[in-house]
C-alpha positions in Angstrom: -49.3 -65.6 -4.7 -47.3 -62.5 -5.8 -44.9 -59.8 -4.8 -45.9 -56.3 -5.5 -45.2 -52.7 -3.9 -47.3 -52.1 -0.9 -49.3 -49.1 -0.4 -50.4 -46.9 2.6 -53.6 -48.8 2.8 -51.5 -52.0 3.5 -50.1 -50.5 6.6 -52.0 -52.0 9.3 -51.7 -55.3 7.7 -48.0 -54.7 7.5 -47.6 -53.7 11.0 -49.5 -56.8 12.4 -47.1 -59.0 10.2 -43.9 -57.2 11.4 -44.9 -57.4 15.2 -46.1 -60.7 15.0 -43.0 -62.0 13.1 -40.3 -60.2 15.5 -41.8 -59.7 18.9 -44.0 -61.4 21.4 -45.1 -64.8 22.0 -46.7 -65.1 18.5 -43.1 -64.7 16.8 -41.9 -67.7 19.0 -43.8 -70.0 16.4 -41.2 -69.0 13.7 -37.5 -69.0 13.6 -36.8 -65.7 13.0 -38.0 -64.3 16.5 -36.3 -61.6 18.6 -38.7 -62.2 21.6 -35.8 -63.8 23.6 -33.5 -60.9 22.7 -35.6 -57.9 22.8 -38.3 -57.2 25.5 -41.6 -55.7 24.3 -44.2 -56.3 21.8 -43.8 -53.8 19.2 -41.2 -54.0 16.3 -43.0 -51.1 14.6 -46.4 -49.2 14.5 -48.3 -47.4 12.0 -46.8 -43.8 12.3 -43.4 -45.3 12.0 -44.1 -47.4 9.1 -46.0 -44.8 7.3 -42.9 -42.5 8.0 -40.5 -44.9 6.3 -42.8 -45.5 3.3 -42.7 -41.6 2.9 -39.0 -41.5 2.7 -37.5 -40.8 -0.9 -36.5 -43.8 -3.0 -38.3 -46.1 -0.5 -40.5 -49.0 -1.0 -42.0 -52.0 0.9 -42.5 -55.2 -1.2 -45.4 -57.4 -0.1 -46.0 -61.1 -0.5 -49.7 -61.7 -0.9 -51.0 -65.3 -0.4 -53.8 -67.2 -1.8 -56.4 -65.4 0.3 -55.0 -62.2 -0.7 -53.6 -61.6 2.9 -50.2 -60.2 3.4 -48.0 -63.0 4.3 -44.4 -61.4 4.0 -42.8 -58.1 3.4 -39.4 -56.2 3.0 -38.5 -52.7 3.3 -36.1 -51.3 0.3 -34.7 -47.8 0.1 -32.3 -46.7 -2.4 -29.1 -44.6 -1.4 -27.1 -43.9 -4.3 -25.8 -47.0 -5.9 -26.7 -49.1 -3.0 -30.1 -50.7 -1.8 -30.8 -50.9 2.1 -32.9 -53.9 2.9 -34.9 -54.1 6.2 -37.7 -55.6 8.1 -37.7 -58.8 5.9 -40.6 -60.5 7.6 -42.8 -63.8 7.0 -45.7 -64.9 9.1 -44.3 -67.2 11.8 -47.1 -69.6 10.9 -45.7 -70.1 7.5 -42.1 -69.5 7.7 -39.5 -72.0 6.1 -41.8 -72.3 2.8 -39.8 -70.1 0.5 -41.5 -67.0 0.9 -38.3 -65.1 2.5 -36.3 -66.3 -0.5 -38.9 -65.1 -2.9 -39.0 -61.5 -1.3 -35.0 -61.6 -1.1 -35.1 -62.5 -5.1 -37.8 -59.8 -5.6 -35.4 -57.3 -3.8 -32.5 -58.1 -5.9 -34.5 -57.6 -9.1 -35.6 -54.3 -7.8 -32.1 -53.4 -7.0 -30.9 -54.1 -10.3 -33.8 -52.1 -11.7 -32.7 -49.2 -9.8 -29.1 -49.4 -10.8 -27.7 -50.3 -7.6 -24.4 -52.2 -7.0 -24.9 -53.7 -3.8 -27.6 -54.4 -1.2 -26.7 -53.9 2.5 -28.7 -54.4 5.9 -28.3 -54.5 9.6 -28.7 -57.7 11.4 -28.6 -58.1 15.3 -25.1 -59.5 16.1 -26.4 -62.4 18.0 -28.9 -63.5 15.4 -26.4 -66.4 14.4 -29.1 -68.6 12.3 -30.2 -65.4 10.5 -26.6 -64.5 9.9 -25.8 -67.8 8.5 -29.0 -67.9 6.1 -28.1 -64.3 4.8 -24.5 -65.7 4.1 -26.1 -68.7 2.2 -27.8 -66.1 0.1 -24.5 -64.5 -0.9 -24.3 -61.7 1.9 -21.0 -61.2 3.9 -20.3 -59.3 7.1 -18.6 -55.9 6.2 -17.0 -55.7 9.6 -18.8 -52.4 10.3 -21.1 -52.4 13.5 -23.7 -50.0 14.7 -25.1 -49.3 18.1 -28.6 -50.7 18.9 -31.1 -47.8 19.3 -31.6 -46.4 22.8 -35.4 -45.7 22.2 -37.0 -48.3 24.3 -40.6 -47.7 22.3 -39.7 -50.8 20.1 -38.1 -52.9 22.6 -35.2 -53.2 25.1 -32.6 -55.8 24.5 -32.2 -58.4 27.4 -28.6 -58.5 26.7 -25.9 -56.3 25.0 -26.4 -56.3 21.2 -25.6 -54.2 18.3 -26.0 -54.4 14.4 -23.7 -55.8 12.1 -23.7 -54.6 8.4 -24.0 -57.3 5.9 -23.7 -56.7 2.2 -24.2 -58.5 -1.2 -22.5 -57.0 -4.3 -24.7 -57.2 -7.4 
Protein backbone atom coordinates (compact mmCIF):
# COMPACT_ATOMS: atom_id res chain seq x y z
CA UNK A 1 0.00 0.00 0.00
CA UNK A 2 1.57 3.23 -1.14
CA UNK A 3 0.94 6.74 -2.42
CA UNK A 4 2.76 7.57 -5.66
CA UNK A 5 2.36 9.89 -8.64
CA UNK A 6 -0.05 8.58 -11.27
CA UNK A 7 0.90 8.35 -14.94
CA UNK A 8 -1.06 8.58 -18.17
CA UNK A 9 -1.31 4.76 -18.13
CA UNK A 10 -3.36 5.05 -14.93
CA UNK A 11 -6.10 7.19 -16.53
CA UNK A 12 -8.64 4.37 -17.19
CA UNK A 13 -8.39 3.12 -13.59
CA UNK A 14 -8.54 6.66 -12.21
CA UNK A 15 -11.64 7.52 -14.27
CA UNK A 16 -13.37 4.38 -13.03
CA UNK A 17 -12.47 5.20 -9.42
CA UNK A 18 -13.53 8.84 -9.66
CA UNK A 19 -16.87 8.08 -11.27
CA UNK A 20 -17.64 5.30 -8.77
CA UNK A 21 -16.76 7.55 -5.82
CA UNK A 22 -18.88 10.53 -6.86
CA UNK A 23 -21.72 9.50 -9.16
CA UNK A 24 -24.30 6.79 -9.75
CA UNK A 25 -25.53 3.96 -7.57
CA UNK A 26 -22.04 2.59 -6.88
CA UNK A 27 -21.12 5.84 -5.12
CA UNK A 28 -23.99 5.41 -2.65
CA UNK A 29 -22.02 2.64 -0.94
CA UNK A 30 -19.67 5.32 0.43
CA UNK A 31 -20.26 8.48 2.41
CA UNK A 32 -18.78 10.89 -0.16
CA UNK A 33 -21.40 10.38 -2.88
CA UNK A 34 -22.84 13.28 -4.84
CA UNK A 35 -25.46 11.06 -6.49
CA UNK A 36 -28.35 12.56 -4.51
CA UNK A 37 -27.22 16.10 -5.41
CA UNK A 38 -25.93 15.75 -8.97
CA UNK A 39 -27.77 13.82 -11.66
CA UNK A 40 -25.63 11.82 -14.07
CA UNK A 41 -23.07 9.04 -13.93
CA UNK A 42 -19.89 10.91 -14.93
CA UNK A 43 -17.61 12.96 -12.70
CA UNK A 44 -14.88 12.91 -15.35
CA UNK A 45 -13.80 11.06 -18.48
CA UNK A 46 -10.46 10.02 -19.97
CA UNK A 47 -10.10 13.14 -22.12
CA UNK A 48 -10.84 15.51 -19.22
CA UNK A 49 -8.51 13.70 -16.84
CA UNK A 50 -5.74 13.58 -19.44
CA UNK A 51 -6.06 17.34 -19.94
CA UNK A 52 -5.88 17.93 -16.19
CA UNK A 53 -2.77 15.76 -15.88
CA UNK A 54 -1.07 17.72 -18.68
CA UNK A 55 -1.54 21.09 -16.98
CA UNK A 56 1.68 22.74 -15.80
CA UNK A 57 2.58 21.88 -12.20
CA UNK A 58 -0.23 19.29 -11.95
CA UNK A 59 -0.03 15.75 -10.56
CA UNK A 60 -2.41 13.09 -9.39
CA UNK A 61 -1.35 11.12 -6.37
CA UNK A 62 -2.71 7.59 -6.32
CA UNK A 63 -3.14 5.19 -3.44
CA UNK A 64 -2.42 1.64 -4.53
CA UNK A 65 -3.71 -1.22 -2.41
CA UNK A 66 -2.32 -4.66 -1.70
CA UNK A 67 -3.48 -6.11 -5.05
CA UNK A 68 -1.80 -3.25 -6.95
CA UNK A 69 -5.22 -1.71 -7.62
CA UNK A 70 -5.76 2.06 -7.45
CA UNK A 71 -8.08 2.58 -4.49
CA UNK A 72 -7.75 6.33 -3.99
CA UNK A 73 -6.45 9.48 -5.62
CA UNK A 74 -6.17 13.25 -5.33
CA UNK A 75 -5.47 15.88 -7.99
CA UNK A 76 -2.95 18.61 -7.11
CA UNK A 77 -1.89 21.70 -9.05
CA UNK A 78 0.62 24.30 -7.88
CA UNK A 79 -0.44 27.90 -8.47
CA UNK A 80 2.24 30.33 -7.30
CA UNK A 81 2.59 29.67 -3.56
CA UNK A 82 -0.73 27.81 -3.24
CA UNK A 83 -1.65 24.23 -4.04
CA UNK A 84 -5.07 23.45 -5.47
CA UNK A 85 -6.48 20.12 -4.25
CA UNK A 86 -9.34 18.43 -6.08
CA UNK A 87 -11.00 15.09 -6.79
CA UNK A 88 -10.00 13.48 -3.51
CA UNK A 89 -11.50 10.02 -3.98
CA UNK A 90 -11.51 6.65 -2.29
CA UNK A 91 -13.33 3.58 -3.58
CA UNK A 92 -16.80 3.57 -1.95
CA UNK A 93 -16.31 -0.04 -0.89
CA UNK A 94 -13.35 0.79 1.36
CA UNK A 95 -14.06 4.31 2.59
CA UNK A 96 -13.56 5.20 6.27
CA UNK A 97 -10.35 3.14 6.51
CA UNK A 98 -7.89 6.04 6.56
CA UNK A 99 -7.01 6.12 2.87
CA UNK A 100 -8.38 9.65 2.39
CA UNK A 101 -6.41 10.78 5.43
CA UNK A 102 -3.23 9.26 3.95
CA UNK A 103 -3.84 11.04 0.64
CA UNK A 104 -4.41 14.35 2.45
CA UNK A 105 -1.16 13.88 4.39
CA UNK A 106 0.69 13.09 1.14
CA UNK A 107 -0.82 16.22 -0.45
CA UNK A 108 0.42 18.36 2.44
CA UNK A 109 3.91 16.86 2.18
CA UNK A 110 3.86 17.52 -1.58
CA UNK A 111 2.74 21.12 -0.96
CA UNK A 112 5.59 21.68 1.48
CA UNK A 113 8.09 20.18 -0.98
CA UNK A 114 6.79 22.60 -3.62
CA UNK A 115 7.24 25.57 -1.21
CA UNK A 116 3.51 26.24 -1.04
CA UNK A 117 2.17 28.25 1.88
CA UNK A 118 -1.40 26.95 1.68
CA UNK A 119 -3.71 24.38 0.11
CA UNK A 120 -7.14 25.31 -1.17
CA UNK A 121 -10.07 23.42 -2.65
CA UNK A 122 -13.63 23.83 -3.88
CA UNK A 123 -16.39 21.91 -2.10
CA UNK A 124 -20.07 21.79 -3.02
CA UNK A 125 -21.77 24.03 -0.47
CA UNK A 126 -24.36 21.47 0.68
CA UNK A 127 -21.86 18.68 1.38
CA UNK A 128 -21.98 19.36 5.10
CA UNK A 129 -20.39 16.10 6.27
CA UNK A 130 -17.49 16.54 3.86
CA UNK A 131 -17.00 20.19 4.87
CA UNK A 132 -16.90 19.08 8.52
CA UNK A 133 -14.34 16.37 7.63
CA UNK A 134 -12.08 18.96 5.99
CA UNK A 135 -12.52 21.32 8.96
CA UNK A 136 -11.29 18.55 11.27
CA UNK A 137 -8.19 18.41 9.05
CA UNK A 138 -7.51 22.14 9.59
CA UNK A 139 -9.26 23.62 6.53
CA UNK A 140 -11.52 26.63 6.88
CA UNK A 141 -14.20 28.28 4.76
CA UNK A 142 -12.64 31.35 3.12
CA UNK A 143 -16.05 32.96 2.53
CA UNK A 144 -15.44 32.86 -1.23
CA UNK A 145 -18.02 31.09 -3.40
CA UNK A 146 -17.96 30.08 -7.05
CA UNK A 147 -20.82 28.98 -9.30
CA UNK A 148 -21.28 25.32 -10.16
CA UNK A 149 -20.47 24.77 -13.87
CA UNK A 150 -23.31 24.98 -16.38
CA UNK A 151 -21.75 22.23 -18.50
CA UNK A 152 -24.06 19.25 -18.02
CA UNK A 153 -21.57 16.68 -19.38
CA UNK A 154 -20.44 15.86 -15.85
CA UNK A 155 -23.79 16.14 -14.12
CA UNK A 156 -26.73 18.41 -13.51
CA UNK A 157 -27.47 19.66 -9.99
CA UNK A 158 -30.81 18.47 -8.61
CA UNK A 159 -31.00 21.62 -6.48
CA UNK A 160 -29.22 24.98 -6.45
CA UNK A 161 -25.57 24.45 -5.49
CA UNK A 162 -22.37 26.42 -5.55
CA UNK A 163 -18.80 25.83 -4.50
CA UNK A 164 -17.24 27.19 -1.35
CA UNK A 165 -13.48 27.68 -1.20
CA UNK A 166 -11.76 26.05 1.74
CA UNK A 167 -8.13 26.56 2.65
CA UNK A 168 -5.47 25.31 5.03
CA UNK A 169 -2.45 27.46 5.78
CA UNK A 170 0.78 25.51 6.04
